[in-house]
C-alpha positions as CSV (number, residue, x, y, z in Angstrom):
1,M,0.2,-0.2,0.0
2,N,1.3,3.2,-1.0
3,V,-0.4,5.8,1.1
4,R,0.9,8.6,-1.1
5,E,-1.3,7.4,-4.1
6,I,-4.6,7.2,-2.0
7,N,-7.2,9.6,-3.2
8,R,-10.3,8.8,-1.5
9,V,-10.6,7.4,1.9
10,Y,-13.4,6.2,4.3
11,F,-13.2,6.0,8.0
12,I,-15.4,3.7,10.3
13,G,-14.6,5.0,13.6
14,I,-13.3,8.2,12.5
15,G,-13.7,10.0,15.8
16,G,-11.1,8.0,17.6
17,I,-7.8,9.8,18.7
18,G,-5.8,7.7,16.5
19,M,-8.2,7.5,13.5
20,S,-8.7,11.3,13.3
21,A,-5.0,11.8,13.1
22,L,-4.9,9.5,10.1
23,A,-8.0,11.3,8.6
24,R,-6.2,14.5,8.9
25,F,-3.1,13.2,7.3
26,F,-5.1,11.7,4.4
27,H,-7.2,15.1,4.0
28,E,-4.2,17.5,4.3
29,S,-2.4,15.3,1.6
30,G,-5.4,16.2,-1.0
31,A,-7.8,12.8,-0.7
32,V,-11.3,13.3,-0.3
33,V,-12.0,12.0,3.5
34,S,-15.3,11.0,4.8
35,G,-16.5,8.7,7.5
36,Y,-18.7,7.0,10.4
37,D,-18.7,7.4,14.0
38,R,-20.9,6.7,16.8
39,T,-21.5,9.8,18.7
40,E,-20.8,13.3,17.9
41,T,-18.0,15.1,19.8
42,D,-15.9,18.2,20.0
43,L,-13.2,16.1,17.9
44,T,-15.9,15.1,15.0
45,R,-17.0,18.8,15.0
46,Q,-13.6,20.0,14.3
47,L,-13.0,17.4,11.6
48,M,-16.1,18.4,9.9
49,S,-15.2,22.3,10.1
50,E,-12.1,21.2,8.4
51,G,-14.2,19.8,5.3
52,I,-14.5,15.9,6.2
53,N,-17.8,14.8,5.9
54,I,-19.0,12.4,8.9
55,H,-22.2,10.7,9.7
56,F,-23.4,9.0,13.1
57,T,-26.0,6.3,12.1
58,D,-24.7,2.9,10.8
59,D,-26.0,2.8,7.4
60,A,-24.3,1.4,4.4
61,G,-26.3,3.6,2.5
62,L,-24.3,6.7,3.5
63,A,-21.1,5.1,3.4
64,D,-18.6,6.2,0.6
65,K,-19.0,3.6,-2.3
66,Q,-15.8,5.2,-4.2
67,A,-13.4,4.7,-1.5
68,Q,-10.2,3.3,-2.6
69,L,-9.4,2.5,1.1
70,V,-11.6,1.8,4.2
71,I,-9.8,2.1,7.5
72,Y,-11.4,0.9,10.7
73,T,-10.6,0.8,14.1
74,P,-10.6,-2.6,16.3
75,A,-12.9,-1.0,18.6
76,I,-15.7,-1.4,16.1
77,P,-18.1,-4.3,16.6
78,K,-18.2,-7.6,14.4
79,D,-21.7,-7.1,13.4
80,H,-21.3,-3.5,12.1
81,A,-23.7,-3.0,9.0
82,E,-21.1,-0.7,7.3
83,L,-17.8,-2.7,7.8
84,N,-19.8,-6.2,6.9
85,W,-21.1,-4.4,3.6
86,F,-17.3,-2.9,2.5
87,T,-16.0,-6.2,3.4
88,D,-18.5,-8.3,1.6
89,N,-18.2,-6.2,-1.3
90,H,-14.6,-6.8,-1.6
91,F,-13.2,-3.3,-0.8
92,P,-9.6,-3.0,0.4
93,V,-10.5,-2.7,4.0
94,Y,-7.4,-2.5,6.5
95,K,-7.2,-1.7,10.6
96,R,-5.6,1.7,11.3
97,S,-2.6,-0.1,12.4
98,D,-2.1,-1.6,8.7
99,V,-1.9,2.0,7.4
100,L,0.5,3.1,10.1
101,Q,2.9,0.2,9.2
102,S,2.8,1.8,5.6
103,I,3.7,4.9,6.8
104,T,6.5,3.7,9.2
105,Q,7.8,1.7,5.9
106,S,8.3,4.5,3.8
107,M,9.2,7.5,6.3
108,F,12.2,7.5,8.8
109,A,10.0,6.8,12.2
110,V,10.3,7.7,15.4
111,T,7.7,5.5,17.3
112,V,6.8,5.5,21.1
113,A,5.5,2.8,23.1
114,G,4.7,1.8,26.6
115,T,1.9,1.5,29.0
116,H,2.2,5.2,30.3
117,G,3.9,8.2,28.9
118,K,3.7,7.7,25.5
119,T,1.4,10.2,24.4
120,T,3.5,13.1,26.2
121,I,7.1,12.0,24.8
122,S,5.6,11.5,21.4
123,T,3.9,14.7,21.3
124,M,6.6,16.8,23.1
125,T,9.2,15.0,20.6
126,A,7.0,15.9,17.6
127,Y,6.5,19.7,19.0
128,L,10.2,19.9,19.3
129,L,10.8,18.6,15.8
130,R,8.3,21.3,14.6
131,E,9.5,24.2,16.6
132,T,13.5,24.0,15.6
133,G,12.7,23.5,12.0
134,Y,13.5,20.1,11.7
135,G,9.9,19.0,10.7
136,C,7.9,16.0,11.0
137,N,4.5,14.2,10.2
138,A,3.1,13.6,13.9
139,F,0.2,10.9,14.7
140,L,-0.7,11.3,18.1
141,G,-2.8,10.0,20.9
142,G,-3.6,13.0,22.7
143,I,-4.2,16.9,21.6
144,S,-1.5,19.3,21.8
145,V,-2.6,22.4,23.8
146,N,-0.2,24.6,21.5
147,Y,-1.7,23.5,18.1
148,G,-5.3,22.1,19.1
149,K,-4.3,19.1,17.1
150,N,-3.3,15.5,17.3
151,Y,-1.6,15.5,13.9
152,W,0.5,17.8,11.7
153,S,2.3,17.5,8.6
154,S,5.6,18.4,6.9
155,K,7.3,17.9,3.9
156,K,10.1,15.7,5.6
157,D,9.7,12.2,5.6
158,T,9.9,12.0,9.1
159,A,6.9,10.7,11.0
160,V,6.5,10.5,15.0
161,I,4.0,7.8,16.1
162,E,2.4,6.9,19.5
163,A,2.5,3.0,19.3
164,D,-0.7,1.5,20.7
165,E,-0.1,-1.6,22.3
166,Y,-4.2,-2.0,22.7
167,D,-5.0,-4.8,20.2
168,R,-1.2,-5.5,19.5
169,S,-1.5,-3.0,17.0
170,F,2.1,-1.5,17.7
171,L,3.7,-4.9,16.3
172,K,3.1,-3.9,12.8
173,L,5.3,-1.0,13.0
174,S,8.9,-0.8,11.8
175,P,10.6,2.1,13.5
176,D,13.8,3.6,13.0
177,I,13.9,5.1,16.5
178,A,11.9,3.2,19.0
179,V,11.2,4.4,22.4
180,L,10.3,2.2,25.1
181,T,8.8,3.9,28.4
182,A,7.1,0.9,30.6
183,I,6.0,-2.6,30.6
184,D,3.5,-2.6,33.5
185,P,0.6,-4.9,33.0
186,D,-2.6,-3.6,31.2
187,H,-5.2,-4.5,28.7
188,L,-5.2,-7.9,30.1
189,D,-8.5,-8.4,28.3
190,I,-6.2,-8.6,25.0
191,Y,-3.1,-10.5,26.3
192,G,-4.4,-12.8,28.8
193,T,-1.3,-12.7,31.3
194,A,1.6,-9.9,32.0
195,E,4.3,-12.3,30.6
196,E,2.2,-12.1,27.4
197,M,2.2,-8.5,27.2
198,E,6.1,-8.4,28.1
199,A,6.4,-10.8,25.1
200,A,4.7,-8.1,22.8
201,F,6.7,-5.6,24.0
202,I,10.0,-7.3,23.5
203,Q,8.6,-8.1,19.8
204,Y,8.3,-4.5,19.3
205,T,11.7,-4.0,19.8
206,K,12.7,-6.7,17.3
207,N,10.7,-4.9,14.8
208,I,13.4,-2.3,14.9
209,K,14.7,-1.4,11.3
210,L,18.7,-2.5,11.0
211,G,20.9,0.1,12.3
212,G,17.7,1.6,14.3
213,T,17.9,3.0,17.8
214,L,16.1,1.5,20.7
215,L,15.6,4.3,23.7
216,V,14.4,2.3,26.9
217,K,13.5,3.8,30.1
218,H,16.6,2.4,32.4
219,G,16.0,-0.3,34.7
220,L,12.9,-1.5,32.8
221,H,11.8,-4.9,33.8
222,R,13.5,-7.6,31.1
223,Q,15.7,-4.9,29.9
224,N,18.1,-7.6,28.8
225,D,15.6,-9.0,26.5
226,L,14.9,-5.7,24.5
227,K,16.5,-5.8,20.9
228,G,17.9,-2.7,18.8
229,S,20.9,-2.2,16.5
230,I,21.8,0.5,19.2
231,T,20.4,0.6,22.6
232,L,20.4,3.8,24.7
233,T,18.6,4.3,28.4
234,Y,17.2,7.0,29.6
235,S,16.1,8.1,33.3
236,L,14.9,10.9,35.2
237,Q,17.8,11.3,37.4
238,N,20.0,8.2,37.6
239,D,23.5,8.7,35.9
240,A,23.7,5.2,35.3
241,A,21.2,5.9,32.3
242,D,22.8,6.9,29.1
243,V,21.0,10.1,29.0
244,Y,19.4,11.5,32.5
245,G,18.4,14.4,34.2
246,E,20.1,16.6,37.0
247,N,19.9,19.5,39.4
248,I,16.0,19.3,39.0
249,K,14.6,22.6,40.6
250,V,10.8,23.5,41.0
251,K,9.7,26.7,39.5
252,D,6.2,28.0,39.4
253,G,4.7,24.6,38.9
254,G,7.3,23.4,36.2
255,Y,10.7,22.7,36.5
256,V,14.4,24.0,35.7
257,F,17.2,21.2,35.1
258,D,20.0,19.9,33.3
259,V,20.3,16.8,30.9
260,Y,23.4,14.9,30.4
261,G,24.3,12.5,27.6
262,E,27.6,11.0,26.6
263,G,29.7,13.6,25.2
264,W,27.0,16.4,25.6
265,K,24.7,18.3,27.8
266,L,22.0,20.5,27.7
267,E,21.7,23.0,31.0
268,N,19.0,25.2,32.5
269,V,16.2,23.4,30.4
270,E,12.8,24.9,31.3
271,L,9.8,22.9,31.4
272,H,6.4,24.8,32.1
273,L,4.3,21.4,33.1
274,G,3.8,19.8,36.5
275,G,4.9,16.4,37.2
276,M,8.1,14.9,37.9
277,H,7.3,12.2,35.2
278,N,7.2,14.7,32.7
279,V,10.7,16.1,33.4
280,E,11.6,12.5,32.8
281,N,9.3,12.4,29.2
282,A,11.5,15.6,28.6
283,V,14.7,13.7,29.1
284,A,13.6,11.4,26.6
285,A,12.4,13.5,24.1
286,I,15.7,15.6,24.2
287,A,17.5,12.3,23.9
288,I,15.3,11.9,20.5
289,T,16.5,15.5,19.3
290,E,20.2,14.6,19.8
291,L,20.0,11.5,17.9
292,L,18.7,13.4,14.9
293,G,21.4,16.0,15.4
294,I,19.3,18.9,16.1
295,D,20.9,21.9,17.8
296,G,20.2,22.1,21.7
297,E,19.8,25.4,22.2
298,K,17.0,25.7,19.6
299,V,15.5,22.4,21.7
300,K,15.8,24.4,25.0
301,T,14.2,27.6,23.5
302,A,11.3,25.4,22.0
303,L,10.8,23.5,25.0
304,A,10.3,26.3,27.1
305,G,7.1,27.2,25.1
306,F,5.5,23.5,25.1
307,R,2.2,23.8,26.7
308,G,1.3,20.0,27.2
309,I,-1.3,17.9,26.1
310,R,-4.9,18.2,27.1
311,R,-5.9,15.8,30.1
312,R,-2.1,15.1,30.8
313,F,-1.4,17.0,34.1
314,E,-3.4,19.7,32.9
315,Y,-3.9,22.9,34.7
316,V,-7.6,23.7,34.5
317,V,-7.4,26.3,37.4
318,K,-4.2,27.6,38.9
319,N,-4.4,30.4,41.6
320,D,-3.6,31.3,45.1
321,S,-7.0,29.7,46.3
322,F,-7.4,26.6,44.2
323,V,-5.5,24.3,41.6
324,Y,-7.5,22.1,39.6
325,I,-5.4,19.7,37.7
326,D,-7.2,17.2,35.0
327,D,-5.5,14.2,33.7
328,Y,-6.0,11.0,31.9
329,A,-4.5,8.6,34.1
330,H,-6.3,5.4,34.1
331,H,-3.6,2.8,35.3
332,P,-2.4,2.3,39.0
333,E,1.5,3.7,38.0
334,E,0.0,6.6,36.3
335,L,-2.4,7.6,39.2
336,A,0.5,7.3,41.6
337,S,2.8,9.6,39.5
338,L,-0.2,12.2,39.5
339,I,-0.9,12.3,43.0
340,K,3.0,12.4,44.2
341,S,3.7,15.2,41.7
342,A,0.7,17.3,42.6
343,K,1.5,17.0,46.3
344,H,5.3,17.8,45.8
345,L,4.3,20.6,43.8
346,F,1.7,22.0,46.0
347,K,3.0,20.9,49.6
348,G,0.8,21.6,52.5
349,R,-2.5,21.4,50.3
350,R,-5.1,18.8,51.1
351,C,-5.1,16.7,48.2
352,V,-8.6,15.4,46.8
353,V,-8.8,13.1,43.9
354,C,-11.9,11.9,41.7
355,F,-11.4,9.1,39.6
356,Q,-13.2,7.1,37.3
357,P,-12.2,3.6,36.5
358,H,-12.4,2.6,32.7
359,L,-13.1,-1.0,32.0
360,F,-14.5,-3.6,34.2
361,S,-11.8,-6.0,33.3
362,R,-9.0,-3.1,34.1
363,T,-10.8,-2.8,37.3
364,R,-10.6,-6.3,38.1
365,D,-7.4,-7.3,37.3
366,L,-5.7,-4.0,38.8
367,A,-7.9,-3.5,41.7
368,E,-5.1,-3.6,44.4
369,G,-3.1,-1.6,42.6
370,F,-5.6,1.4,42.2
371,A,-6.5,1.0,45.9
372,A,-2.8,1.5,46.8
373,S,-2.4,4.5,44.4
374,L,-5.4,6.2,45.5
375,D,-4.2,5.8,49.3
376,L,-1.6,8.4,48.3
377,A,-4.2,11.2,48.2
378,D,-5.9,12.6,51.4
379,E,-9.2,12.0,50.3
380,V,-10.8,10.1,47.2
381,I,-14.1,10.2,45.2
382,L,-14.8,7.3,43.0
383,L,-17.1,7.5,40.0
384,D,-19.0,4.5,38.4
385,I,-16.8,2.5,36.0
386,Y,-16.9,3.6,32.6
387,P,-17.6,0.6,30.4
388,A,-16.4,1.6,27.0
389,R,-16.3,-1.4,24.8
390,E,-17.2,-3.9,27.6
391,L,-20.4,-5.2,29.0
392,P,-20.7,-5.3,33.2
393,M,-19.0,-8.1,34.9
394,A,-20.8,-9.4,37.9
395,G,-19.3,-7.9,41.2
396,V,-17.0,-5.7,39.8
397,T,-17.9,-2.1,40.5
398,S,-16.0,1.0,42.0
399,L,-16.6,-0.8,45.1
400,T,-14.1,-3.3,44.4
401,I,-11.5,-0.5,44.6
402,A,-13.0,1.3,47.5
403,E,-13.0,-1.9,49.9
404,K,-9.3,-2.6,49.2
405,M,-8.1,1.2,50.2
406,A,-6.4,1.7,53.6
407,N,-7.7,5.4,53.5
408,P,-11.1,5.7,55.2
409,A,-11.5,9.1,53.7
410,H,-13.2,7.7,50.5
411,T,-16.7,7.6,48.9
412,I,-18.3,6.7,45.7
413,L,-20.5,9.5,44.3
414,S,-22.7,10.1,41.0
415,K,-21.4,12.9,38.7
416,E,-24.4,15.0,39.9
417,G,-23.2,14.3,43.5
418,L,-19.7,15.3,42.8
419,L,-20.6,18.7,41.3
420,E,-22.7,19.2,44.6
421,Y,-19.6,18.1,46.2
422,I,-17.4,20.6,44.8
423,K,-20.0,23.3,45.3
424,T,-19.6,22.7,49.0
425,A,-16.3,21.6,49.9
426,K,-14.0,23.9,47.6
427,P,-11.0,21.8,47.5
428,E,-7.8,23.4,47.4
429,L,-6.0,21.0,45.4
430,F,-8.4,19.0,43.1
431,I,-7.7,16.3,40.5
432,T,-10.2,14.5,37.9
433,A,-8.5,11.4,36.5
434,G,-9.7,8.7,34.2
435,A,-9.9,7.6,30.6
436,G,-13.8,7.8,30.0
437,D,-16.2,10.6,29.9
438,I,-14.9,12.3,33.2
439,D,-13.5,15.0,31.0
440,K,-17.2,16.4,30.5
441,L,-17.1,17.4,34.1
442,V,-13.9,19.6,33.6
443,Q,-15.9,22.7,32.5
444,P,-18.6,22.6,35.3
445,I,-16.1,22.0,37.8
446,K,-13.8,24.8,36.7
447,E,-17.0,27.2,36.7
448,I,-17.8,26.1,40.3
449,L,-14.5,26.9,41.5
450,Q,-14.2,30.0,39.5
451,S,-17.4,31.5,40.8
């Protein structure tokens, strides 16, 4: 498949964060793009405003019968009428990962994988490549605050791609530089066991192009099993790594730090984002720019202007009275990092976290981890589980987490109950976290805190 030669594309599930990036890629390349999604969202409205035709009813009569290529997301059910119509009529039907595979084969590809940190590192890297003038085509799993998009283009045949482990789709990619951030257990509904998931990440590193580089977090479990013609490690501040941060200082809810590599250093780097994990993410992104030979001073200037990703340690309200942070965290390790970072940045403030668990299977498999992470907060509010693609599971609810918590200051509330709580309690350090629809509460909470 030569993606540059496609001039008419139809998407089934076009509103997904990864699918919409591909839709924008084809649209900006001059192809006629249209698609279906189940519900109208801010993202689908943006795509429509850009000239992409989208409908919200599963009806083969509305689909583009002249499409040269049909792309679908693995989240689409097998009984989907449009998908079956295209398949039955022998159209070229591909998963999103198949198209990304073709892109990595035809471009110099930087791919970022791992159970956490991949959206931030890939967005930060793509931003740095754009702002330093190097250029890249960015396919991201989050919305860049700087540009309000999850995709941007360049004439340079370099791609930065967030490599998604769901449905094993990242195993299709052929990177020149592969980043691996973490291999903690997740998506066990797909992989079955932690060991099987680890094996997939190991395979991801084996798919690096000959002569390519693996950039892996220092001290990662099973690090010796990972493959790359060249392997480099990065770390927050462990000088045993090939690239690491040092002299980290907190400044205005962000950080100033130095980055050291073999034979090079970058001093007084400014990052205007919260979270020590974001300093580590920046170390990884800077390491990539060094591999690409980009001038360090340009990188430093660019990074100081990086405003982050929506729903990744995003400051919704930040003033003398209230700090309200919204984050996509939906795994125990992400939650722990989020809470620790917020408490470190805003010492002395009582930290209240509202968490919406995502998926029944993830809640069942990782309940003890969620409980331990949430215990780091001073007070916890749990919303009902967001089911996403799953049906309810007997005996699995938010109470499954609550019963394992050691901190007695926890409660389960409805969304309406949460808003009533905010009106009364007005917490001075408040966090919403989760990958479901908790983001719909962000604006109402913001309005309450600012009223």
